N, C-alpha and C positions, 0 to 999 in steps of 0.2 A: 693117602687117602690125597693130601695137599700141599700144593708146596706155594709159598709164597715170598715176594720180593720188593725190597721200598728202593727207589734210588730220589736222587738230588732231582726238578722236572729240568735242570740247567745240564744236567748229564749225560747229553747226548750219548757218549758213547756205552753208558752201561745202558741205556732206554734202547739201543738196537740190539744189543747182546740180548739183552731177556724177551725180545721181539724175534730176533732169530731164532733163538732157542725156542718159543713155541710160549711163552707166558703172553697172559693177554692183558690187557687196560683193565683194573677194575676202576680206580678214582682216586681222589686225591684227598691226600690226610693233612691236613693244614696244622703246623708247628708240632710234629709228629716224633722229630729225635730235637735233642739240642746237642748241636754242636761247633764245639770251638763259643760255647758259651752261648748262643745268639740258638731259640728255636727254629727251625728250619721246616717247610711244607717237604712231603714225599706223595710221593706218583705209587702208587702202587699196583702190583702185578701178583697174578697166580693163575695157574694150570693145576688141573684136575686129573686125578687116576688117569679116566677112560680119555683126556685128551690126551696126555702123554700116549698112551693105546695108542691111538688115533696118527701121533706120528710115527710111532715106529714101526708100523705096518705101513704106511706111504711111504717111509724111506726103505723098507726093506731088511729093519733092524732087528735083534731078537735084543741087544739092549743098547741104552746110547751108552755113545763114545765119544770123549775129544776128536775132532778131527783134527 
């Protein structure tokens, strides 16, 4: 029904991958995860099943596969 992901705001590569895959930004989670002893903020992204269905229809895919 729903897939979500989180990444560090400074990680432009991860942000780009999520956007390209069709995830939408939902907001910021302050001090979301502890990394190397430091609490880090994360950007939250999500995709709902109906959004994935729309992407697959637009791209003419029966299933999503790596390109």
